[in-house]
C-alpha positions, 0 to 999 in steps of 0.5 A: 228529889234526888240528893247528894249521896257521895263526892269524890275529890281529886287533884291533877297537875297539868304542865302547859304544852308550850312555854307560857310567859307574860309581863309578870310571870311564867305559867308552869303548872296548872293544879286542877281540882276535880269534884265528882258528885253522885246523887241518890238516882246514881247520876254523876256529874264532874266539875273542875277549876284551876290554879296556875301553880300555887294554892292547889293544896289550900283549895283542896283542904277547903273543899274536903274540910268545909265545903263538900260536907255541907252539900251531902244530903242536899237536893242536887238541883238547888244549885243557886241555894247551895252556891249562896250557902257555901259562899256565906259559909266561907264569908270570912275568907271571901272575896278571893281566889282560893274560895272562889276556885273551890266554889267553882269546882262544886258548882261546875259539877252540879251543872254537869249533873243537872245537864246530864239528868235533863239530857241537855248539853250546857249551852242549851240548859244555860240559855241556848243563844247560838251553837258556835262562837268565833275563836282566837288563839293565844298559844303563839303569842307568849311574851318570850316568843320572837317576832318571826314566830309571832308572825308565823303563828298568826298567819297559820291561825288566819289560814285555818279561819281563826278570827284573831290572835292574842299577843302578850305585851309588857316588854321593858320598852314600849318600842319593843311592843310596838315593833312586835305588834306592827310586824304581826299587823303587817303580815295579817292585814286589816281584816284579822283581830290582834288582841293584847294582854298586859297581864296587870304589868303597867302603871296608869301612866305607862298603860296610857302612854303605850295605848297611845303608841299602839293606837294606829294598829286598831287592836281589838283590845288591851287586856288587864293593863293595870292591877285588877283592884285599881278601878279608878286607874282603869277608869282613867285609862278607858277614857283616854283611849279608843282601844277597848279595855278588857278585864275579868281574868283576876276578878272573883266577885260579881260585885267587882264586875258591877263596879267596873261596868257602872264606873265605865272602867272597861268595855269588854268583860272576861269573866272566868268560870274557874275564877268567879266561883263557877257557872252560877255567878258567871251567868250573872256577870254575862247578863249584867254585861249585856245590860251595859252592852258589853261583850263577854270574851272569857278567859281560858278554859275553852272546854268549858267556856265554849258552852257558856259563851254560846249560852249567852247572846253577848258571848263574843269569843272563845280563847284557844288554849288547849290544856285538858288534852292529857285527862280528856278524850274529847276535843274542842270541835272547830269548823272554819275558825268557829268553836262548836258547842258540844251536842252531848249532855252535861259540860261536853267534856269526856274525862279519861278516868284512867289518866286522871287516876294515874295523875291524881295526887294521892294526898288530896284524894277524898271520898265524902259520902252520906252517913260516913 
């Protein structure tokens, strides 16, 4: 039984490669907590999570002061037990983003460690349903991008074999959203998915109104149309439109997902391992979604989610948003518009440690070890 002997904490801040705007905000920074766990056999696993620019310092203090000290000396293979004990230890601050993001960094590190020790890629260790998944792109669909550029990006993605493009919605007047999406649909034709994302920007009545105006464009889904805690509003919206409603980016508990699915408040699940608390709860949500015949199309983190989407039978799409290129040497493998599951042991992410050390914010660097 190999026990956890040392944990190293770092945080790097990554700037988005393109300007990213949506209905409620601009995404200008990705604070990226990194957790590296070494066990008594000398095996190492690295995990991570992210913010969109705020809260990173709080995540790092929670890790250093409260969570990591609790796992020193623990059996690194007891991932389920560790996750539940850490969640209970922070029950006064759950359910919320700060705690879930901190838990995710530890949990993904433990899964990486386990997979490396078993010489298996994560997608096989976590289920092994398939070795590739369809890919769609979001990078060319941000809300500030003019119509001509939206069309150009969608046509380029289609020519490369991508299965769809996501276009942000939430312009001041619905006619603007209709015009933008109509131009893209006219350009790409009927055999290409157009996916939309409102980033919680609508009221229920406005979401119903816009869904009706967009009905004839045959959208793949409307993502996060309402505030994430408005379950009843999502029920009303989902019952009013034939366009699938996708949720999950801003949910931080498996119980929240359960309520959405039980009440018929969504039809597509976008559970995010970096926000739900890691791989352990991600798999629970994905399997629950399968019981409701719902596909899983995880939000962001393509470098991790390609493995998880391939691990489960109902994994449908991977979202193409490259964000780790500055601190990794590996790249997502794409073949004919399909994201290929990594074949190397672990998460399949090759970290560039020189780049990480150069970018690491010194005040958040910690090493916690047995006996220290």
